[in-house]
C-alpha positions in Angstrom: -12.5 17.0 8.4 -9.9 18.1 5.5 -6.4 15.9 5.5 -4.3 18.9 5.6 -5.9 20.0 8.7 -3.8 17.3 10.3 -0.8 19.6 10.3 -2.5 22.9 11.2 -4.1 21.1 14.4 -0.8 19.6 15.3 0.9 23.0 14.8 -1.7 24.5 17.1 -1.1 21.9 20.0 2.6 21.1 19.6 4.5 23.5 17.1 7.8 22.1 17.9 7.1 18.5 17.6 8.7 16.8 14.8 5.9 16.0 12.1 8.3 14.6 9.5 11.7 13.2 9.0 13.5 12.2 6.0 16.4 9.4 6.6 18.5 10.0 3.7 18.9 13.8 4.2 18.5 13.6 7.9 16.0 16.6 7.4 13.2 17.1 9.9 10.0 19.6 10.0 8.3 20.8 13.4 4.5 20.9 12.6 5.0 24.9 12.4 7.7 24.3 9.9 5.5 21.7 8.2 2.9 24.4 7.9 4.9 27.2 6.3 6.3 25.0 4.0 2.8 24.1 2.7 1.3 27.2 2.8 4.3 28.5 0.5 3.9 25.7 -1.8 0.1 25.9 -1.9 0.9 29.7 -2.7 2.9 28.7 -5.5 0.7 26.1 -6.8 -1.9 28.9 -7.2 0.0 31.2 -8.5 0.7 29.0 -11.2 -2.6 28.1 -12.5 -3.7 25.1 -10.2 -7.6 25.6 -9.0 -10.1 23.6 -6.8 -10.6 19.9 -8.6 -7.3 20.2 -10.6 -4.9 17.4 -10.6 -1.1 18.0 -9.6 1.1 14.7 -10.3 3.8 13.8 -8.0 6.1 11.8 -9.5 9.2 11.6 -7.2 10.8 9.2 -4.9 10.2 9.2 -0.9 11.2 12.6 0.4 10.0 15.8 2.4 9.3 17.5 -0.6 6.9 15.0 -1.5 5.0 15.3 1.3 4.8 19.2 1.3 3.5 19.0 -2.7 0.8 16.4 -1.5 -0.6 18.4 1.4 -0.1 21.9 -0.4 -2.1 20.2 -3.4 -5.0 19.4 -0.7 -4.8 22.8 1.2 -5.9 24.6 -2.1 -8.8 22.0 -2.9 -6.6 20.6 -5.8 -6.1 16.8 -6.4 -2.7 15.2 -5.6 -2.3 12.3 -8.2 0.4 10.0 -7.1 2.2 7.7 -9.6 5.0 5.4 -8.5 8.4 6.1 -9.8 8.6 2.2 -11.2 6.0 3.3 -13.6 8.2 5.6 -15.5 7.9 3.9 -18.7 4.1 4.3 -18.7 4.0 7.8 -17.5 2.2 9.0 -20.7 -0.5 6.5 -19.7 -1.3 8.1 -16.3 -0.9 11.7 -17.7 -3.4 11.0 -20.3 -5.8 9.5 -17.7 -6.0 12.5 -15.2 -4.6 15.3 -17.3 -2.7 17.3 -14.7 -2.1 21.2 -14.4 1.4 20.8 -12.5 3.7 18.1 -12.3 6.3 18.0 -9.1 9.0 15.5 -10.0 12.4 14.3 -8.8 15.4 15.5 -11.1 16.3 12.2 -12.5 13.1 11.6 -14.0 13.3 14.7 -16.6 13.4 12.7 -19.7 10.4 10.6 -18.9 8.5 13.5 -17.5 9.0 15.9 -20.1 8.0 13.3 -23.2 4.8 12.4 -21.3 3.9 16.3 -20.5 4.3 16.6 -24.3 2.2 14.1 -25.4 -0.4 14.9 -22.7 -0.7 18.7 -23.8 -2.3 19.7 -20.4 0.4 20.1 -18.1 1.2 23.9 -17.7 4.3 23.7 -15.7 6.9 21.2 -14.6 8.3 21.5 -11.0 11.6 19.9 -10.1 12.0 19.2 -6.4 15.9 19.5 -6.8 16.2 22.8 -8.5 15.9 24.4 -11.9 16.1 22.3 -14.9 15.5 23.0 -18.6 11.8 23.7 -18.7 11.0 23.3 -15.3 10.5 25.5 -12.3 12.7 25.1 -9.2 10.5 23.8 -6.2 12.8 25.4 -3.6 12.8 28.5 -5.1 8.9 28.4 -5.4 9.3 28.0 -1.7 11.1 30.8 -0.9 9.0 33.2 -2.8 6.5 32.6 0.1 3.5 33.5 -2.0 0.4 33.7 -0.2 -2.2 30.8 -0.6 -5.7 31.6 -1.6 -8.6 30.7 0.9 -9.2 27.2 2.0 -11.9 26.0 -0.4 -12.8 23.8 3.1 -14.8 21.3 1.1 -14.5 18.0 3.0 -16.4 15.9 0.2 -14.0 17.0 -2.5 -11.7 14.4 -4.0 -8.5 14.8 -2.2 -6.1 12.4 -4.6 -6.3 9.5 -6.9 -4.9 6.3 -5.8 -4.0 4.3 -8.5 -4.4 0.2 -8.8 -1.5 -1.8 -9.2 -2.9 -2.9 -12.7 -2.8 -6.6 -12.2 -6.0 -7.1 -13.6 -5.8 -4.3 -16.6 -5.1 -1.2 -17.1 -4.2 1.1 -13.7 -7.4 2.9 -12.6 -7.1 6.2 -10.5 -9.5 5.5 -7.3 -10.9 8.7 -6.1 -10.4 9.2 -2.7 -12.3 12.2 -0.6 -11.1 14.0 2.1 -13.8 12.9 4.9 -14.1 9.3 4.6 -10.1 9.0 4.2 -10.0 11.2 7.4 -12.1 9.2 9.1 -10.5 5.8 8.4 -7.2 7.2 9.5 -8.6 8.0 12.9 -10.0 4.4 13.2 -6.8 2.8 12.0 -4.9 5.2 14.7 -7.6 3.9 17.5 -6.8 0.4 16.4 -3.2 0.7 16.7 -3.2 2.6 19.8 -1.4 5.3 18.2 0.0 8.0 21.0 1.4 11.5 20.9 4.7 9.8 21.5 4.7 7.4 18.8 7.3 7.6 15.9 6.1 5.7 12.9 8.9 4.9 10.4 7.6 3.5 6.8 9.7 2.9 3.8 7.0 1.8 1.2 6.3 4.1 -1.6 4.5 7.5 -0.6 2.4 6.7 -3.9 0.8 3.7 -1.9 -2.2 4.3 -0.3 -1.2 1.8 2.2 1.6 4.2 3.2 -0.6 7.1 3.4 -3.4 5.4 5.9 -0.9 3.4 7.8 2.3 5.5 8.3 1.4 9.2 7.2 -2.5 10.2 8.6 -2.1 8.3 11.6 0.6 9.7 13.5 -0.3 13.2 12.0 -3.7 12.9 13.8 -2.2 12.1 17.1 0.4 15.1 16.5 3.0 12.1 16.4 5.9 11.9 14.1 6.0 10.3 10.5 9.5 9.0 9.2 9.6 8.1 5.4 12.7 6.6 3.5 13.8 6.6 0.2 16.3 3.6 -0.6 15.5 0.4 1.9 18.3 -1.9 2.4 18.2 -4.5 5.1 21.1 -3.5 6.8 20.5 0.7 6.5 16.9 0.2 7.2 17.6 -1.9 10.2 20.1 0.9 11.3 17.5 3.9 10.5 15.0 2.3 12.8 17.2 2.2 15.6 18.6 5.5 15.3 15.3 7.4 14.9 13.7 5.4 18.0 10.9 4.5 15.9 8.0 2.6 17.7 6.0 1.7 14.9 7.2 0.1 11.4 5.1 0.1 8.8 6.1 -2.0 5.5 5.1 -5.1 3.3 6.0 -8.7 4.1 9.5 -8.5 2.0 10.8 -5.4 4.2 9.3 -7.0 7.5 11.5 -10.4 6.8 14.5 -7.8 6.2 13.8 -6.4 9.8 13.5 -9.8 11.1 16.9 -11.0 9.4 18.7 -8.2 10.7 17.1 -8.6 14.0 18.5 -11.9 14.5 21.7 -10.7 13.2 22.0 -7.7 15.9 20.7 -9.8 18.7 17.2 -8.3 18.8 14.7 -5.9 17.2 15.2 -2.2 17.8 14.7 -1.5 21.3 12.1 1.5 20.9 10.0 -1.0 18.3 6.5 -1.8 19.7 4.8 -3.3 16.7 5.2 -3.9 13.0 2.4 -3.4 10.5 2.0 -5.3 7.2 0.2 -4.4 4.1 0.4 -4.6 0.1 0.2 -8.6 0.2 -0.4 -11.8 2.3 1.7 -12.2 5.4 3.7 -15.8 5.5 2.7 -17.5 8.6 6.5 -18.2 8.9 6.8 -14.4 9.3 4.0 -13.6 11.4 5.2 -16.3 13.8 8.9 -15.3 14.0 7.9 -11.9 14.8 5.6 -13.3 17.9 8.0 -16.1 18.9 11.5 -14.6 18.2 11.2 -10.9 18.6 8.1 -10.9 20.9 6.6 -8.1 19.0 3.2 -8.3 17.1 3.0 -8.0 13.0 -0.1 -6.5 12.6 -1.4 -8.0 9.3 -3.9 -5.4 7.4 -6.2 -6.0 4.0 -6.8 -3.3 2.2 -7.2 -1.8 -1.4 -6.6 1.6 -3.2 -10.4 2.2 -3.5 -11.3 2.2 0.0 -8.4 4.6 1.4 -8.3 2.4 4.5 -8.9 -1.3 5.3 -11.1 -4.0 5.4 -9.8 -5.5 8.3 -6.9 -4.7 10.5 -5.7 -7.0 13.5 -4.9 -5.6 16.9 -1.5 -4.8 18.1 -1.2 -7.7 20.3 0.8 -11.0 20.5 -1.6 -13.3 18.2 -3.0 -16.3 19.6 -3.3 -19.8 17.7 -7.1 -19.3 17.7 -7.0 -16.3 15.1 -3.4 -16.6 13.8 -4.5 -17.3 10.5 -6.9 -14.2 10.1 -6.0 -10.9 9.0 -7.8 -9.1 11.7 -11.3 -7.6 12.6 -13.3 -5.3 10.2 -13.0 -1.5 11.4 -15.9 0.7 12.6 -16.1 2.9 9.7 -17.0 0.1 7.4 -19.1 -2.7 6.8 -17.4 -6.0 5.7 -19.9 -8.7 4.4 -19.2 -11.9 2.6 -21.4 -11.9 -0.5 -22.5 -14.5 -3.1 -22.5 -14.5 -6.7 -25.8 -12.2 -6.6 -24.8 -10.1 -3.6 -26.5 -12.2 -1.1 -24.6 -12.7 2.4 -23.3 -16.2 2.6 -23.4 -18.0 6.3 -20.6 -17.7 8.5 -17.4 -19.9 7.5 -18.6 -20.0 4.0 -16.1 -18.3 1.5 -17.2 -15.4 -0.9 -16.5 -12.2 -2.2 -15.2 -9.6 0.4 -17.8 -6.8 -0.2 -17.9 -3.3 1.8 -20.3 -0.5 2.2 -19.4 2.9 3.7 -16.0 5.1 3.3 -14.8 4.0 -0.2 -13.9 5.7 -3.4 -16.2 8.3 -5.0 -15.0 6.1 -8.2 -12.6 5.6 -11.0 -11.2 8.7 -12.7 -12.8 9.1 -16.0 -14.0 5.4 -15.8 -17.9 5.3 -15.4 -18.3 1.6 -16.3 -15.5 0.3 -14.4 -17.1 2.1 -11.3 -20.5 1.0 -12.1 -19.0 -2.6 -12.3 -17.2 -2.6 -8.7 -19.9 -0.4 -7.1 -22.8 -2.2 -8.2 -25.5 -2.4 -5.4 -24.1 -0.1 -3.4 -21.2 -2.5 -2.4 -17.4 -2.3 -3.3 -16.6 -5.3 -4.5 -13.3 -6.3 -3.7 -12.5 -9.2 -6.2 -11.1 -11.1 -3.2 -12.4 -14.3 -1.9 -12.7 -14.6 2.1 -14.6 -15.9 5.0 -15.9 -14.4 8.3 -15.7 -16.2 11.7 -18.3 -16.3 14.1 -16.4 -13.6 16.4 -15.9 -11.6 13.4 -12.1 -12.3 12.1 -11.7 -12.1 8.5 -9.6 -14.8 7.0 -8.4 -14.3 3.0 -8.2 -17.3 0.6 -6.9 -15.1 -2.5 -7.8 -13.2 -5.4 -11.1 -14.6 -7.3 -8.9 -14.6 -10.3 -6.2 -16.5 -8.9 -8.4 -19.6 -7.8 -7.6 -22.7 -9.9 -9.7 -25.4 -11.2 -7.9 -28.9 -11.1 -9.7 -32.1 -11.8 -12.9 -30.8 -10.7 -11.4 -29.4 -7.4 -11.3 -25.7 -6.4 -8.0 -24.9 -5.4 -7.2 -21.9 -3.3 -3.6 -21.0 -3.9 -2.9 -19.7 -0.6 -3.8 -22.9 1.2 -0.6 -24.5 -0.6 1.5 -21.6 -0.7 1.1 -21.3 3.2 1.7 -25.0 3.9 4.8 -24.8 1.8 6.3 -22.0 3.5 6.0 -24.0 6.7 8.5 -26.5 5.1 12.1 -25.8 6.3 14.0 -24.4 3.6 11.5 -23.0 1.8 11.5 -19.1 2.1 8.4 -18.2 -0.5 5.9 -19.9 -2.5 3.5 -18.9 -5.3 1.1 -21.0 -7.1 -0.4 -20.6 -10.6 -2.2 -22.5 -13.3 -2.0 -22.8 -16.9 -4.7 -23.8 -18.7 -5.2 -27.3 -19.6 -7.5 -26.9 -22.7 -10.4 -28.4 -20.8 -11.6 -25.6 -19.0 -9.2 -26.6 -16.3 -5.9 -25.8 -14.9 -2.4 -27.4 -14.6 -1.0 -26.2 -11.4 2.9 -25.1 -11.2 4.2 -24.0 -7.6 7.5 -21.7 -7.7 9.3 -21.7 -4.6 12.4 -20.2 -3.3 14.9 -21.0 -0.8 18.5 -20.7 0.4 19.6 -24.3 -1.0 18.2 -26.9 -2.9 14.3 -27.5 -2.8 13.4 -31.5 -3.0 10.3 -31.3 -5.0 9.4 -34.9 -3.7 9.7 -34.0 -0.1 8.0 -30.9 -0.2 4.6 -32.6 -2.0 5.0 -35.3 1.0 5.5 -32.4 3.4 2.0 -30.5 2.5 0.5 -33.4 0.9 -2.2 -33.7 4.6 -1.9 -29.8 5.2 -4.4 -29.3 2.4 -7.6 -30.7 1.2 -6.5 -31.1 -2.3 -5.1 -34.2 -4.1 -1.9 -32.5 -5.4 -0.5 -35.5 -7.4 -0.7 -32.8 -10.5 1.3 -29.9 -8.7 4.4 -29.3 -10.7 7.1 -27.5 -8.5 9.9 -25.3 -9.7 12.6 -23.9 -7.8 13.8 -20.1 -9.0 16.0 -17.8 -7.6 13.9 -14.9 -6.7 10.3 -13.9 -7.4 9.4 -11.1 -9.7 7.6 -8.6 -7.9 4.9 -5.9 -8.6 6.2 -1.9 -7.7 4.1 -2.5 -4.4 5.8 -5.3 -3.3 3.6 -8.4 -4.4 4.7 -11.7 -5.9 3.8 -11.0 -9.7 1.9 -13.9 -10.5 0.8 -13.0 -14.0 4.8 -13.0 -14.5 5.1 -16.1 -13.4 2.4 -17.7 -15.5 3.9 -15.9 -18.8 7.4 -17.5 -17.7 5.6 -20.7 -17.1 3.7 -20.9 -20.2 6.6 -19.8 -22.1 9.1 -22.8 -20.8 6.3 -25.5 -22.1 
């Protein structure tokens, strides 16, 4: 099945039901209206020279035109290349990587877009979402022209979009995600989360994120339900928007879930219509998950995925978590085979930590990077680069990135063990553990912590000493005002490591 068929199916079943809503403009499109606009945009893109397999870059803030452009690219068999606007300074890298035919962008990024397009030499047309600009066509005018689209190529094995990695272990890579496996992943995710046609899914994360796509956009459309996007999240306006729109499912990363929790405390409770939240993009602090369970009485459904799979390795159930599986992410989904493998791709015994690997329903490869593709997909497995362990009843618990493991005094440390233990201490909001090379092949461990008040290092060490299996006597604790973050909402540990090295 093709991704854009979700809209055409919805238009057949519920033509007057809201498919998309954009918070800032208070603009909604029914399924019938969404199909009409997608067809118009598809006709315009084809008239401008875009063909099956061509890349159409979307470089914009969250909004209605973003969604329409993405579905229109799929409608003509083109590939939507989604680039986060926070990477404006590196835009020439992305254009050189996937050589777009068309670029659809937001008006405040014209300088970066024009500069990157001139460097690329492949771009035929720039299209501004907000109207005509110098050297750029007007997206609204193109829609108004209502040019007829070509016949649907109908190739569900074709690449639908490039989902760029965060670049934490090198330059960002465009993971090629095809229609059918991404569609199947969204279907099983929706089933695990028990989506219904009455659900309203609200997601403020960047639409360039594959997490936003498979958690907030595709599952509700699969059920002819409603998808809501938001451009400028703040705790106050975000809480108000969730309440005003009657959202039943909130899809975010841990920082915005923490925002919604704090605002729920301020307002005396979570928005009344909300039945659960889904988290992705990074580990969920145990204190956050526990607060959603014990204070809000709502499930915080944790997920674990990557750009390379267009879905999840594992996903929790939409119920209040019990203590037995509290630290686990959840169970693998039925469209993917997830195993814990050793150094030679041998399956490890239950409970033993190893690399999380997957077969079935992953990317066709990295765009233009055959060597990286072969490395990641060796032996028919997608190698995540993450360490985890599987329980006898099928629950996956993550231990951290393999590249972030520390070697201290002959021991291997899993930083997440220490971070989660620290976040159980009153007064500590977040923690991140990194290591500096000690010159002997090991690491000198440093824990960065944040909190509203002064954090006592000695008391913190005493508080976690019996909660981890490590000798923490060499652990240095540093308090900072706030963590540097990646565009996808993760703590930027590489930046913390650089800061620690610079201060020594």
